[in-house]
C-alpha positions in Angstrom: 10.5 46.3 89.8 7.0 44.9 90.3 6.4 44.5 86.6 9.8 42.9 85.9 9.2 40.3 88.7 5.8 39.5 87.3 7.1 39.2 83.7 9.9 36.9 85.1 7.3 34.7 87.0 5.1 34.7 84.0 8.0 33.4 81.8 9.0 30.8 84.2 5.4 29.5 84.5 5.3 29.4 80.6 8.7 27.5 80.5 7.4 25.1 83.2 4.1 24.3 81.2 6.1 23.8 78.0 8.6 21.4 79.7 5.5 19.5 81.2 3.8 19.4 77.9 7.0 18.0 76.3 7.5 15.5 78.9 3.9 14.2 78.5 4.4 13.8 74.9 7.5 11.9 75.2 5.9 9.6 77.7 2.9 8.9 75.4 5.3 8.2 72.6 7.0 5.3 74.5 5.6 1.8 74.3 3.7 0.6 77.3 5.9 -1.5 79.5 5.2 -4.5 81.7 3.0 -3.6 84.7 4.3 -4.5 88.1 1.8 -5.3 90.7 1.8 -3.0 93.8 4.3 -3.8 96.3 6.2 -6.1 93.8 9.2 -5.5 91.7 8.7 -5.3 87.9 9.4 -8.5 86.2 8.6 -10.4 82.9 5.7 -12.9 82.8 6.8 -16.5 83.7 5.8 -19.6 81.7 3.7 -20.7 84.7 1.4 -17.7 84.8 -2.1 -18.3 83.5 -5.7 -17.3 83.4 -9.0 -18.0 81.7 -10.5 -15.3 79.5 -14.1 -14.2 80.3 -17.1 -15.0 78.2 -17.6 -13.0 75.0 -21.1 -11.9 76.2 -19.9 -10.6 79.5 -16.1 -9.8 79.5 -14.2 -8.5 82.3 -10.4 -7.9 82.5 -10.3 -8.8 86.0 -12.0 -12.3 85.7 -9.5 -15.3 86.2 -9.6 -18.8 87.5 -7.0 -20.9 88.7 -5.7 -23.7 86.3 -3.0 -26.4 87.1 0.4 -25.3 86.3 1.2 -28.5 84.6 -1.5 -31.0 83.2 -0.8 -34.3 82.2 -1.6 -34.6 78.5 -2.2 -37.9 76.6 0.8 -38.9 74.4 0.1 -38.7 70.6 1.5 -41.0 68.0 4.7 -39.7 66.7 4.1 -40.8 63.1 0.5 -41.2 61.7 -0.8 -44.4 60.3 -1.6 -44.7 56.6 -5.0 -43.4 55.8 -6.7 -44.5 52.5 -8.5 -41.2 52.3 -5.3 -39.1 51.8 -2.6 -41.6 50.9 -1.8 -43.7 47.8 -0.9 -47.1 49.4 1.4 -49.8 48.0 1.5 -53.3 49.6 4.9 -55.0 50.0 4.6 -58.9 50.4 7.4 -60.9 52.1 7.8 -64.7 52.1 9.3 -64.9 55.6 9.1 -62.6 58.5 11.6 -59.7 58.6 13.2 -58.4 61.6 12.7 -54.8 62.6 16.5 -54.2 62.5 16.7 -55.4 58.9 13.8 -53.1 57.9 15.2 -50.1 59.5 18.6 -50.7 57.8 16.8 -50.4 54.3 14.6 -47.6 55.1 15.1 -44.6 52.5 17.2 -41.9 54.2 14.4 -39.3 53.6 10.7 -39.8 54.1 9.6 -37.3 51.3 8.9 -37.4 47.6 9.2 -33.9 46.5 6.9 -31.9 48.8 4.9 -35.0 50.0 5.7 -37.0 52.9 5.4 -40.7 52.7 5.4 -43.6 55.3 6.5 -47.2 55.5 4.8 -49.4 58.0 5.2 -53.1 59.0 2.5 -55.5 60.2 3.8 -56.6 63.6 3.8 -60.5 63.6 2.9 -60.5 67.4 0.3 -57.7 67.8 -1.1 -57.6 64.4 -0.8 -53.9 64.5 0.7 -51.6 61.7 3.5 -49.6 63.0 6.6 -48.0 61.9 9.4 -50.7 62.0 11.0 -51.1 65.4 14.1 -52.9 66.7 13.3 -56.1 68.4 10.1 -56.8 66.3 9.2 -59.1 63.4 7.0 -58.2 60.5 5.0 -60.4 58.2 4.0 -57.6 55.8 4.7 -54.2 54.8 3.0 -51.3 53.2 4.0 -47.8 52.0 2.0 -44.8 51.3 2.6 -41.2 49.9 0.4 -38.3 50.8 -1.9 -37.4 48.0 -2.1 -33.4 48.8 -1.0 -31.0 51.3 -1.1 -27.2 51.5 1.7 -27.4 48.9 -0.5 -28.7 46.4 -1.5 -32.2 44.8 0.9 -35.0 44.4 2.2 -34.9 40.7 3.6 -37.5 38.4 7.2 -36.8 39.2 6.7 -36.9 42.9 4.8 -40.3 42.7 7.8 -41.6 40.6 10.1 -40.6 43.1 7.9 -42.4 45.9 8.0 -45.6 43.6 11.7 -45.6 43.2 12.4 -45.2 46.9 9.9 -47.9 47.9 11.3 -50.3 45.3 14.8 -49.8 46.8 13.3 -50.8 50.3 11.5 -53.7 48.9 14.5 -55.1 47.2 16.5 -54.7 50.4 14.1 -56.7 52.5 13.2 -59.2 49.7 9.5 -57.9 49.2 7.1 -57.9 46.2 5.9 -54.4 45.7 2.4 -53.7 44.2 1.6 -49.9 43.3 -1.6 -48.4 42.3 -1.9 -46.9 39.0 -0.2 -43.5 38.5 -2.8 -41.8 36.6 -5.5 -42.9 39.0 -3.4 -41.7 42.0 -2.8 -38.3 40.3 -6.3 -37.9 39.5 -7.4 -38.7 43.1 -4.5 -36.2 44.3 -6.1 -33.4 42.3 -9.6 -33.9 43.4 -8.6 -34.2 47.1 -6.5 -31.0 46.6 -9.5 -29.2 45.3 -11.7 -30.2 48.2 -8.9 -29.0 50.6 -8.6 -25.8 49.0 -12.3 -25.1 49.3 -12.5 -26.1 52.8 -9.2 -24.7 54.2 -9.7 -21.8 56.7 -7.5 -20.0 59.2 -9.6 -17.3 61.2 -7.8 -14.4 62.4 -8.6 -11.0 63.8 -6.2 -8.1 64.5 -5.8 -6.3 67.9 -4.9 -2.6 67.2 -3.8 -0.2 69.8 -6.4 2.6 70.4 -3.6 5.0 71.8 -0.2 4.2 73.1 2.1 1.5 71.4 3.0 -1.6 73.2 6.2 -3.1 74.2 6.9 -6.8 73.7 6.9 -7.4 77.4 3.5 -5.8 77.6 2.0 -8.1 75.1 3.6 -11.0 76.7 2.2 -10.1 80.1 -1.4 -9.8 79.1 -1.2 -12.8 76.8 0.3 -14.9 79.7 -2.7 -14.1 81.9 -4.9 -15.9 79.4 -2.7 -19.0 79.2 -0.4 -18.1 76.2 3.1 -19.3 76.2 6.0 -18.5 73.9 5.9 -20.5 70.6 8.8 -22.0 68.8 9.1 -19.0 66.4 10.0 -15.4 67.5 7.0 -13.1 67.6 4.5 -15.9 68.4 2.6 -17.0 71.4 0.4 -19.9 71.5 -2.4 -21.3 73.6 -1.4 -25.0 74.0 -3.8 -27.8 73.1 -4.9 -30.4 75.6 -3.2 -33.2 73.6 0.7 -33.5 73.9 2.3 -32.4 70.5 -1.0 -31.2 69.0 -1.1 -27.9 67.2 -2.0 -24.9 69.4 -5.5 -23.9 70.0 -4.8 -20.3 69.2 -1.7 -18.3 68.0 -1.0 -14.7 68.8 1.6 -13.2 66.5 3.4 -9.9 66.3 6.4 -8.5 64.4 9.3 -11.1 64.6 11.9 -8.3 64.3 10.7 -6.7 67.4 10.9 -10.0 69.3 14.5 -10.4 68.1 15.6 -6.8 69.0 18.5 -6.5 71.4 16.0 -4.8 73.8 12.6 -6.0 72.7 10.8 -3.6 75.2 12.1 -0.7 73.3 10.1 -1.7 70.2 6.7 0.0 69.6 4.0 -2.3 68.4 0.5 -1.3 67.6 -0.9 -4.5 66.0 -1.0 -8.2 66.9 -2.9 -11.1 65.1 -5.0 -13.6 67.0 -5.9 -16.6 64.9 -6.7 -20.3 64.9 -6.3 -22.9 62.2 -9.7 -24.6 61.6 -8.8 -28.0 60.1 -5.8 -28.4 62.4 -7.8 -27.7 65.6 -10.1 -30.2 67.4 -13.5 -28.7 67.8 -13.8 -30.3 71.2 -11.2 -27.7 72.5 -13.7 -25.1 71.6 -11.3 -22.9 69.6 -13.9 -20.6 68.3 -15.2 -19.7 71.7 -11.5 -19.4 72.9 -10.7 -17.2 69.9 -13.7 -14.7 70.5 -13.3 -14.6 74.2 -9.5 -14.1 74.1 -9.9 -11.3 71.5 -12.3 -9.6 73.9 -10.4 -10.0 76.9 -7.1 -8.8 75.3 -8.6 -5.9 73.7 -9.9 -4.6 77.1 -6.7 -5.2 79.0 -4.4 -3.8 76.1 -6.9 -1.0 75.2 -7.2 -2.3 71.6 -9.9 -2.3 68.9 -10.8 -5.7 67.4 -10.7 -5.4 63.6 -10.7 -7.7 60.5 -8.1 -7.8 57.7 -9.7 -4.6 56.1 -9.5 -2.7 59.3 -13.3 -2.9 60.1 -14.5 -3.2 63.6 -15.6 -6.7 64.5 -18.3 -7.0 67.3 -20.4 -9.8 68.6 -22.6 -9.9 65.6 -19.7 -10.3 63.4 -18.4 -13.3 65.5 -21.9 -14.8 65.3 -21.8 -14.8 61.5 -18.4 -16.4 61.4 -19.7 -19.0 63.9 -22.6 -20.1 61.6 -20.1 -20.4 58.6 -17.7 -22.4 60.8 -20.3 -24.9 61.5 -20.9 -25.5 57.8 -17.2 -26.0 57.4 -17.0 -28.6 60.3 -20.1 -30.5 58.7 -18.4 -30.7 55.3 -15.0 -31.9 56.8 -17.0 -34.5 58.8 -19.0 -35.7 55.8 -15.7 -36.3 54.0 -14.2 -38.4 56.7 -11.7 -35.6 57.6 -13.2 -34.0 60.8 -11.2 -31.0 62.0 -8.4 -32.0 64.4 -8.2 -35.6 63.2 -4.8 -36.9 62.3 -5.7 -37.1 58.6 -7.1 -33.5 58.6 -3.9 -32.3 60.3 -1.8 -34.0 57.6 -3.9 -32.8 54.7 -4.0 -29.3 55.8 -0.3 -28.9 56.6 
């Protein structure tokens, strides 16, 4: 009887150990969820949460400083002025002043020639400023310009011809005489500008890859919110907003959009997110490179992630330093061309 009891107790202990092991394996397989502070109920991070990431040299996941919940940001022009650096500009001369209402009536229904945007502006007779036609204003002259290049390539002959046709229709409607630059010269300029843009375009990115347990969508959002990220316009994208209203984000944190659109996003298991910034689009004054490396370091600590490049190679402080020196050369080249990073012209060219 003693042996039977001992064997029964041993078997029960083995079964209990096996059950505990299976429970632990199942728990490890589940994605990490949102962590609720002690004494509080679990909740998703709100848009008002925020924090400041630690410096790259001395990171700490506990370091935060208070930031205003809502900052007043300077307004940005909703439509850029024409720029001879990146636009082919035609002049439209009128004999009498034209009302804004009349100009608006004859504007083309679309402001694109193929893949290139174009703009029509009027010289305000009162303020002497170029602006998009506005009701209640009068204009003594007009100009129209089509963008020479963007990330879709250089302006070609077909696109330029479409631009000419649409502007000629507007000119006829307001009684203006249009003077266009030579097509061959415009196309040649477009190709040269496109070549320059291709050689100086850069979007810096690192991957944060889980070292152990996968993450849920809520877990990623919670940690990103602590460092100032908010939901972007696209599913699976969180952004660190710029200081200027309507400006491109300083940083972007992206993950699988299908996981973000799932019926229960927190059941999705994610192991990789991408932290990036668009160099020509972002004003260096906002220090995107500093924010990029500091956010990568802070998020990697909080989420237990490795910082790696596109090839899966670990990226440490020395690697960021090399990228920083190359970035300075890129900034200098853009500045020398008259297209400093973050400027209206640079944002249009690299869009």
